[in-house]
ZAPASE-376094 format. One record per residue: residue number from 0; x, y, z of N, C-alpha, C, CB in turn. Coordinates in Angstrom, 3 decimals. Glycine has a CB too. Layout:
BEGIN
+-----+----------+----------+----------+----------+----------+----------+----------+----------+----------+----------+----------+----------+
! pos !     n_xx !     n_yy !     n_zz !    ca_xx !    ca_yy !    ca_zz !     c_xx !     c_yy !     c_zz !    cb_xx !    cb_yy !    cb_zz !
+-----+----------+----------+----------+----------+----------+----------+----------+----------+----------+----------+----------+----------+
! NUM !        X !        Y !        Z !        X !        Y !        Z !        X !        Y !        Z !        X !        Y !        Z !
...
+-----+----------+----------+----------+----------+----------+----------+----------+----------+----------+----------+----------+----------+
***
This chain:
BEGIN
+-----+----------+----------+----------+----------+----------+----------+----------+----------+----------+----------+----------+----------+
! pos !     n_xx !     n_yy !     n_zz !    ca_xx !    ca_yy !    ca_zz !     c_xx !     c_yy !     c_zz !    cb_xx !    cb_yy !    cb_zz !
+-----+----------+----------+----------+----------+----------+----------+----------+----------+----------+----------+----------+----------+
!   0 !  100.594 !   51.573 !   -5.804 !   99.470 !   52.694 !   -5.365 !   98.859 !   52.727 !   -4.306 !   98.479 !   52.776 !   -6.065 !
!   1 !   97.557 !   53.486 !   -5.558 !   96.372 !   53.067 !   -4.222 !   95.374 !   52.501 !   -5.633 !   95.454 !   54.886 !   -2.847 !
!   2 !   95.040 !   52.066 !   -5.373 !   93.436 !   51.341 !   -5.935 !   92.105 !   51.742 !   -5.675 !   93.224 !   50.031 !   -5.458 !
!   3 !   91.514 !   51.878 !   -7.015 !   90.108 !   52.364 !   -6.012 !   89.487 !   53.245 !   -4.956 !   89.860 !   51.659 !   -5.468 !
!   4 !   88.146 !   53.207 !   -5.001 !   87.762 !   54.915 !   -3.896 !   86.430 !   54.199 !   -2.881 !   86.792 !   56.903 !   -5.303 !
!   5 !   86.739 !   54.290 !   -1.679 !   85.937 !   53.823 !   -0.645 !   84.650 !   54.314 !   -1.260 !   86.305 !   54.355 !    0.853 !
!   6 !   83.330 !   53.828 !   -0.627 !   81.945 !   53.568 !   -0.185 !   81.332 !   53.731 !    1.228 !   81.747 !   52.348 !   -0.474 !
!   7 !   81.667 !   54.929 !    1.954 !   81.643 !   54.997 !    3.044 !   80.160 !   55.544 !    4.078 !   82.738 !   55.667 !    3.052 !
!   8 !   79.370 !   54.037 !    4.563 !   78.159 !   54.354 !    5.478 !   78.243 !   55.009 !    6.245 !   77.634 !   53.594 !    6.060 !
!   9 !   77.570 !   55.720 !    7.470 !   77.402 !   56.211 !    8.673 !   76.022 !   55.880 !    9.387 !   77.616 !   57.567 !    8.541 !
!  10 !   75.647 !   55.041 !    9.742 !   74.268 !   55.114 !   10.850 !   74.422 !   56.032 !   11.710 !   73.957 !   53.868 !   11.758 !
!  11 !   73.921 !   56.447 !   12.133 !   73.483 !   57.673 !   13.540 !   72.607 !   57.891 !   13.772 !   73.722 !   58.910 !   13.643 !
!  12 !   71.902 !   56.772 !   13.630 !   70.378 !   56.596 !   14.038 !   70.386 !   57.260 !   15.568 !   69.822 !   54.775 !   14.030 !
!  13 !   69.670 !   57.759 !   16.111 !   70.263 !   57.630 !   17.838 !   71.280 !   58.857 !   18.149 !   71.309 !   55.977 !   18.151 !
!  14 !   71.899 !   59.069 !   17.397 !   73.046 !   59.900 !   18.144 !   72.614 !   61.205 !   18.304 !   74.421 !   59.962 !   17.402 !
!  15 !   72.596 !   61.215 !   20.187 !   72.021 !   62.965 !   20.535 !   73.017 !   64.094 !   20.399 !   71.525 !   63.191 !   22.201 !
!  16 !   72.223 !   65.064 !   20.289 !   72.048 !   66.107 !   19.588 !   73.494 !   66.528 !   20.427 !   70.485 !   66.977 !   19.659 !
!  17 !   73.791 !   66.130 !   21.677 !   75.051 !   66.513 !   22.548 !   76.047 !   66.410 !   21.931 !   75.314 !   65.828 !   23.674 !
!  18 !   76.310 !   65.553 !   20.838 !   77.448 !   64.714 !   20.282 !   78.106 !   66.037 !   19.148 !   76.755 !   62.984 !   19.381 !
!  19 !   77.572 !   67.368 !   19.052 !   77.849 !   68.175 !   18.278 !   78.474 !   69.693 !   18.745 !   76.764 !   68.170 !   17.635 !
!  20 !   78.560 !   69.343 !   19.835 !   79.373 !   69.965 !   20.816 !   80.270 !   71.072 !   20.430 !   80.122 !   69.024 !   21.383 !
!  21 !   81.220 !   72.170 !   20.738 !   82.190 !   72.250 !   20.326 !   83.410 !   71.309 !   20.371 !   82.304 !   73.122 !   20.656 !
!  22 !   83.632 !   70.510 !   21.458 !   84.375 !   69.168 !   21.496 !   84.393 !   68.869 !   20.168 !   83.742 !   67.992 !   22.350 !
!  23 !   83.458 !   67.837 !   19.507 !   83.108 !   66.777 !   18.948 !   83.273 !   67.560 !   17.327 !   81.564 !   66.136 !   19.566 !
!  24 !   82.581 !   69.107 !   17.780 !   82.795 !   69.558 !   15.744 !   84.169 !   69.625 !   15.882 !   82.057 !   71.426 !   14.865 !
!  25 !   85.282 !   69.889 !   16.884 !   86.945 !   70.501 !   16.616 !   86.919 !   69.036 !   16.418 !   88.202 !   71.444 !   17.980 !
!  26 !   86.453 !   67.773 !   16.818 !   87.214 !   66.496 !   16.674 !   86.695 !   66.203 !   14.341 !   86.215 !   64.852 !   18.369 !
!  27 !   85.648 !   66.081 !   14.281 !   85.055 !   66.216 !   13.448 !   85.861 !   66.828 !   12.422 !   84.066 !   66.708 !   13.804 !
!  28 !   85.728 !   68.202 !   12.582 !   86.555 !   69.541 !   12.064 !   88.171 !   68.797 !   11.387 !   86.905 !   70.865 !   13.756 !
!  29 !   88.951 !   67.904 !   12.600 !   90.237 !   67.819 !   12.115 !   90.292 !   66.377 !   10.864 !   91.283 !   67.627 !   13.594 !
!  30 !   89.457 !   65.359 !   12.197 !   88.733 !   64.665 !   10.951 !   88.779 !   65.176 !    9.094 !   87.175 !   64.813 !   11.443 !
!  31 !   88.177 !   65.554 !    9.692 !   87.573 !   66.631 !    8.000 !   89.567 !   66.392 !    7.050 !   86.984 !   69.673 !    8.720 !
!  32 !   90.191 !   67.364 !    7.947 !   91.635 !   67.751 !    7.724 !   92.183 !   66.987 !    7.344 !   92.344 !   68.135 !    8.569 !
!  33 !   92.093 !   66.017 !    8.526 !   93.290 !   64.735 !    7.860 !   92.879 !   63.941 !    7.079 !   93.917 !   63.732 !    8.766 !
!  34 !   91.951 !   63.475 !    6.735 !   91.417 !   62.799 !    5.372 !   91.449 !   63.869 !    3.811 !   89.633 !   62.347 !    5.762 !
!  35 !   91.791 !   64.490 !    3.675 !   91.640 !   65.611 !    2.987 !   92.725 !   65.282 !    2.698 !   91.288 !   66.887 !    3.432 !
!  36 !   93.929 !   65.287 !    4.030 !   95.341 !   65.988 !    3.398 !   96.487 !   64.135 !    3.387 !   96.210 !   67.800 !    5.036 !
!  37 !   95.952 !   63.173 !    3.922 !   96.128 !   62.119 !    3.586 !   95.322 !   60.858 !    2.339 !   96.144 !   61.917 !    4.693 !
!  38 !   94.359 !   61.079 !    2.205 !   93.605 !   60.080 !    1.176 !   92.721 !   60.810 !   -0.389 !   92.305 !   59.275 !    2.274 !
!  39 !   93.445 !   61.755 !   -0.196 !   92.639 !   63.112 !   -1.595 !   92.250 !   61.629 !   -2.452 !   94.277 !   64.770 !   -2.930 !
!  40 !   90.765 !   62.212 !   -3.132 !   90.004 !   61.505 !   -4.072 !   89.869 !   59.850 !   -3.284 !   90.877 !   61.574 !   -5.711 !
!  41 !   90.380 !   59.358 !   -2.934 !   89.493 !   57.849 !   -2.298 !   88.287 !   57.976 !   -1.249 !   90.611 !   56.829 !   -1.378 !
!  42 !   87.756 !   58.751 !   -1.197 !   85.563 !   59.444 !   -0.745 !   85.798 !   58.531 !   -2.571 !   84.687 !   62.603 !   -0.573 !
!  43 !   84.868 !   57.740 !   -2.677 !   83.916 !   57.347 !   -3.558 !   82.211 !   57.854 !   -2.879 !   84.191 !   55.597 !   -3.754 !
!  44 !   81.869 !   58.134 !   -2.492 !   80.628 !   58.223 !   -1.798 !   80.523 !   57.812 !   -0.351 !   79.740 !   57.492 !   -2.488 !
!  45 !   79.849 !   58.249 !    0.190 !   79.140 !   58.889 !    1.628 !   78.211 !   59.035 !    2.333 !   79.099 !   59.660 !    1.778 !
!  46 !   77.495 !   58.094 !    2.638 !   75.856 !   57.546 !    2.719 !   76.189 !   58.485 !    4.733 !   75.432 !   54.787 !    2.467 !
!  47 !   75.385 !   59.032 !    4.900 !   75.671 !   58.635 !    6.571 !   73.151 !   59.129 !    6.378 !   77.633 !   60.564 !    8.126 !
!  48 !   73.429 !   57.628 !    7.200 !   72.080 !   57.724 !    7.376 !   71.328 !   57.377 !    8.355 !   71.631 !   57.273 !    6.633 !
!  49 !   70.017 !   57.122 !    8.520 !   68.780 !   57.282 !    9.736 !   69.869 !   58.875 !   10.277 !   68.567 !   55.351 !   11.384 !
!  50 !   70.129 !   60.018 !    9.668 !   70.456 !   61.300 !   10.607 !   68.644 !   61.684 !   10.817 !   71.675 !   62.852 !    9.600 !
!  51 !   68.865 !   62.273 !   12.236 !   68.417 !   62.765 !   12.848 !   67.979 !   64.041 !   12.530 !   68.946 !   62.594 !   13.574 !
!  52 !   66.473 !   64.924 !   12.527 !   66.086 !   66.087 !   11.822 !   66.725 !   67.305 !   12.477 !   64.576 !   66.205 !   11.775 !
!  53 !   67.850 !   67.335 !   13.730 !   68.423 !   68.154 !   13.539 !   70.017 !   68.766 !   12.867 !   68.140 !   68.241 !   14.350 !
!  54 !   69.882 !   66.822 !   11.788 !   71.574 !   66.857 !   11.637 !   71.944 !   68.254 !   10.211 !   72.242 !   64.748 !   10.951 !
!  55 !   70.470 !   69.091 !    9.296 !   71.045 !   69.759 !    8.324 !   71.642 !   71.706 !    9.005 !   69.681 !   69.653 !    6.983 !
!  56 !   71.121 !   71.396 !   10.662 !   72.113 !   72.503 !   11.128 !   73.638 !   72.980 !   11.011 !   72.057 !   72.392 !   12.163 !
!  57 !   73.997 !   71.351 !   11.655 !   75.052 !   71.289 !   12.090 !   75.873 !   70.753 !   10.241 !   75.004 !   70.198 !   13.636 !
!  58 !   75.244 !   70.279 !    9.793 !   75.436 !   69.785 !    7.846 !   76.025 !   70.963 !    7.589 !   73.817 !   69.507 !    6.578 !
!  59 !   75.241 !   72.268 !    7.318 !   75.837 !   74.105 !    7.020 !   76.635 !   73.967 !    7.399 !   75.363 !   75.493 !    7.548 !
!  60 !   77.290 !   73.642 !    8.722 !   78.482 !   74.061 !    9.409 !   79.655 !   73.051 !    8.833 !   78.261 !   73.975 !   11.101 !
!  61 !   79.073 !   71.740 !    9.086 !   80.234 !   70.834 !    8.585 !   81.035 !   70.888 !    7.230 !   79.729 !   69.609 !    8.573 !
!  62 !   79.540 !   71.096 !    5.270 !   80.280 !   71.642 !    4.226 !   80.977 !   72.034 !    4.415 !   80.024 !   72.246 !    3.583 !
!  63 !   80.787 !   73.217 !    4.867 !   82.178 !   74.809 !    5.067 !   83.697 !   74.050 !    5.527 !   81.631 !   76.319 !    6.957 !
!  64 !   83.762 !   72.983 !    5.692 !   85.083 !   72.884 !    6.142 !   85.681 !   71.363 !    4.993 !   85.045 !   72.609 !    8.155 !
!  65 !   84.698 !   71.884 !    3.689 !   84.671 !   70.380 !    2.494 !   84.860 !   70.747 !    1.332 !   83.279 !   69.477 !    2.285 !
!  66 !   85.795 !   70.687 !    0.380 !   85.867 !   71.118 !   -0.900 !   84.715 !   70.513 !   -1.317 !   87.086 !   70.814 !   -1.666 !
!  67 !   83.731 !   71.075 !   -2.242 !   82.963 !   71.495 !   -3.112 !   83.122 !   70.114 !   -3.632 !   83.268 !   72.794 !   -3.905 !
!  68 !   84.026 !   69.215 !   -4.501 !   83.927 !   67.803 !   -4.823 !   83.123 !   66.621 !   -3.966 !   85.233 !   67.441 !   -4.878 !
!  69 !   83.462 !   67.244 !   -2.772 !   83.913 !   66.285 !   -1.746 !   82.873 !   66.226 !   -1.032 !   85.095 !   66.582 !   -0.953 !
!  70 !   81.917 !   67.618 !   -1.252 !   80.256 !   67.681 !   -1.040 !   80.216 !   67.075 !   -1.383 !   79.273 !   68.382 !   -1.321 !
!  71 !   79.942 !   67.391 !   -2.288 !   79.270 !   66.546 !   -4.374 !   79.127 !   65.028 !   -3.588 !   81.198 !   66.405 !   -6.508 !
!  72 !   79.556 !   64.497 !   -2.739 !   80.223 !   62.719 !   -2.763 !   79.757 !   62.489 !   -1.632 !   82.029 !   62.268 !   -2.814 !
!  73 !   78.957 !   63.258 !   -0.478 !   77.815 !   63.149 !    0.659 !   76.559 !   63.281 !    0.486 !   77.921 !   63.963 !    1.564 !
!  74 !   75.639 !   62.229 !    0.873 !   74.350 !   62.499 !    0.964 !   74.202 !   61.862 !    2.380 !   73.441 !   61.941 !   -0.252 !
!  75 !   72.903 !   63.401 !    3.543 !   72.236 !   62.736 !    3.737 !   71.204 !   62.109 !    3.818 !   72.376 !   62.783 !    3.960 !
!  76 !   70.754 !   61.327 !    4.088 !   69.595 !   60.560 !    4.481 !   68.840 !   60.397 !    5.475 !   69.751 !   59.714 !    4.394 !
!  77 !   67.311 !   60.368 !    5.609 !   66.763 !   59.881 !    6.948 !   66.416 !   58.816 !    7.106 !   65.852 !   60.401 !    7.380 !
!  78 !   65.964 !   57.688 !    7.305 !   64.970 !   56.405 !    7.491 !   65.137 !   55.684 !    6.598 !   63.569 !   56.566 !    7.536 !
!  79 !   64.642 !   54.407 !    6.922 !   65.145 !   53.592 !    5.665 !   64.090 !   53.682 !    4.198 !   65.237 !   51.877 !    6.219 !
!  80 !   62.891 !   53.864 !    4.659 !   62.165 !   55.370 !    2.724 !   63.499 !   55.522 !    2.407 !   61.139 !   57.783 !    3.032 !
!  81 !   64.070 !   57.029 !    3.271 !   64.554 !   57.489 !    2.634 !   66.422 !   56.872 !    1.387 !   64.382 !   58.424 !    3.622 !
!  82 !   66.622 !   55.882 !    2.867 !   68.006 !   56.065 !    2.311 !   68.480 !   54.392 !    1.562 !   69.159 !   56.623 !    3.802 !
!  83 !   67.597 !   53.819 !    1.844 !   67.200 !   51.877 !    1.001 !   67.426 !   52.209 !   -0.745 !   64.712 !   51.109 !    1.286 !
!  84 !   66.782 !   53.432 !   -0.434 !   66.483 !   53.794 !   -3.227 !   67.919 !   54.149 !   -3.755 !   65.071 !   56.235 !   -4.164 !
!  85 !   68.066 !   54.714 !   -2.602 !   69.765 !   55.839 !   -2.575 !   70.817 !   54.258 !   -2.577 !   70.137 !   57.314 !   -0.306 !
!  86 !   71.092 !   54.551 !   -1.187 !   72.058 !   53.781 !   -0.853 !   72.006 !   52.408 !   -2.028 !   71.841 !   53.434 !    0.770 !
!  87 !   71.338 !   51.452 !   -2.549 !   70.354 !   50.388 !   -3.295 !   71.487 !   51.499 !   -5.072 !   67.599 !   50.694 !   -2.824 !
!  88 !   71.035 !   52.513 !   -5.681 !   72.094 !   52.468 !   -6.711 !   73.575 !   52.554 !   -6.180 !   71.857 !   53.612 !   -7.676 !
!  89 !   74.185 !   52.154 !   -5.400 !   75.562 !   52.488 !   -5.233 !   76.039 !   51.306 !   -5.252 !   75.975 !   53.256 !   -4.086 !
!  90 !   75.852 !   50.370 !   -3.716 !   75.646 !   48.946 !   -3.587 !   74.682 !   48.227 !   -3.850 !   75.777 !   48.630 !   -2.657 !
!  91 !   75.233 !   46.891 !   -3.388 !   74.228 !   45.775 !   -3.238 !   73.806 !   45.799 !   -2.140 !   74.601 !   44.522 !   -3.458 !
!  92 !   72.216 !   46.219 !   -1.573 !   72.152 !   45.854 !   -0.298 !   72.354 !   44.247 !    0.644 !   71.012 !   46.330 !   -0.185 !
!  93 !   72.962 !   43.382 !   -0.247 !   72.651 !   42.341 !    0.760 !   74.376 !   42.408 !    0.965 !   71.706 !   40.664 !    0.186 !
!  94 !   75.189 !   43.048 !    0.947 !   76.070 !   43.784 !    1.819 !   76.202 !   43.827 !    3.610 !   75.754 !   45.032 !    1.380 !
!  95 !   75.361 !   44.404 !    3.170 !   74.710 !   45.448 !    4.615 !   74.338 !   44.395 !    5.715 !   72.985 !   46.505 !    4.216 !
!  96 !   75.221 !   45.052 !    7.002 !   74.927 !   43.632 !    8.445 !   72.949 !   43.187 !    8.451 !   75.460 !   44.728 !   10.821 !
!  97 !   73.078 !   43.164 !    9.575 !   71.293 !   41.822 !    9.395 !   70.016 !   43.385 !   10.400 !   71.590 !   39.035 !   11.371 !
!  98 !   71.365 !   43.608 !   11.220 !   69.772 !   45.398 !   11.233 !   69.945 !   46.350 !   10.640 !   69.400 !   46.448 !   12.626 !
!  99 !   70.793 !   46.379 !    9.134 !   70.497 !   47.453 !    8.168 !   69.450 !   46.620 !    7.441 !   71.820 !   48.050 !    7.213 !
! 100 !   69.115 !   45.625 !    7.844 !   67.883 !   44.642 !    6.236 !   68.783 !   43.696 !    5.778 !   67.322 !   45.768 !    4.376 !
! 101 !   70.680 !   43.502 !    5.555 !   71.192 !   43.593 !    4.796 !   71.202 !   41.440 !    4.730 !   72.433 !   44.794 !    5.044 !
! 102 !   72.572 !   41.187 !    4.840 !   72.378 !   39.860 !    5.287 !   74.061 !   39.748 !    5.601 !   71.571 !   38.694 !    4.058 !
! 103 !   75.140 !   40.441 !    6.014 !   75.949 !   40.611 !    6.530 !   76.129 !   40.060 !    8.378 !   75.964 !   41.823 !    6.102 !
! 104 !   76.772 !   39.515 !    8.504 !   76.356 !   38.638 !   10.779 !   77.495 !   39.731 !   10.562 !   76.842 !   36.093 !   11.871 !
! 105 !   78.143 !   40.652 !   11.679 !   79.049 !   41.363 !   12.304 !   79.304 !   40.587 !   13.793 !   78.525 !   42.881 !   12.370 !
! 106 !   80.373 !   40.690 !   14.052 !   80.864 !   39.883 !   14.935 !   80.888 !   41.027 !   16.305 !   82.362 !   39.186 !   14.357 !
! 107 !   80.865 !   40.809 !   17.449 !   81.118 !   42.002 !   18.347 !   81.552 !   43.050 !   18.228 !   81.658 !   41.868 !   19.068 !
! 108 !   83.361 !   42.708 !   17.843 !   83.902 !   44.073 !   17.878 !   83.649 !   44.806 !   16.378 !   85.553 !   43.984 !   18.278 !
! 109 !   82.614 !   44.718 !   15.957 !   83.336 !   45.041 !   14.450 !   81.408 !   45.733 !   14.316 !   84.207 !   43.101 !   13.012 !
! 110 !   80.785 !   45.464 !   15.416 !   80.002 !   46.777 !   16.011 !   79.903 !   47.518 !   16.859 !   79.218 !   46.771 !   16.152 !
! 111 !   79.849 !   49.060 !   16.279 !   80.499 !   50.430 !   17.032 !   78.802 !   50.501 !   17.892 !   81.131 !   52.240 !   15.612 !
! 112 !   78.213 !   49.861 !   18.156 !   76.192 !   50.417 !   17.396 !   76.125 !   50.800 !   19.297 !   74.295 !   48.259 !   16.366 !
! 113 !   76.024 !   51.984 !   19.389 !   75.929 !   52.555 !   20.846 !   76.636 !   53.755 !   21.290 !   76.364 !   51.606 !   21.735 !
! 114 !   78.066 !   53.860 !   21.117 !   79.341 !   53.847 !   21.577 !   79.510 !   55.522 !   20.986 !   80.420 !   52.450 !   20.913 !
! 115 !   78.460 !   56.211 !   20.504 !   78.449 !   57.305 !   20.645 !   77.906 !   58.000 !   21.619 !   78.173 !   57.588 !   19.858 !
! 116 !   78.345 !   59.236 !   22.678 !   77.401 !   59.652 !   23.145 !   77.147 !   58.650 !   24.294 !   76.451 !   59.866 !   22.176 !
! 117 !   77.960 !   57.812 !   24.415 !   76.812 !   56.076 !   25.805 !   77.685 !   57.132 !   27.375 !   78.132 !   52.760 !   25.568 !
+-----+----------+----------+----------+----------+----------+----------+----------+----------+----------+----------+----------+----------+
***
């Protein structure tokens, strides 16, 4: 059986608006649908950090694809002054990678930094 819930952190610093074109939004919608179908109730909390100013516009669309219980688990947050205190209420910030102010050292194969919209 399944044990525990996931805490997910998505650092979207520098993500370009073009990622949210029709193909990108369709992909995101499918990911939401698959996650709901195959991993119900596994999401404990999701933090989208370093969100650009245009994200709230797209979030209005994206949130419609999620049930209310899932929407309540997602926090869209700006820069470090906004996200660090919120995330610290859920996890020890020291487990974050160094580039986010934690102590974890990630190998190159773990980091997908800059891959979106490259």
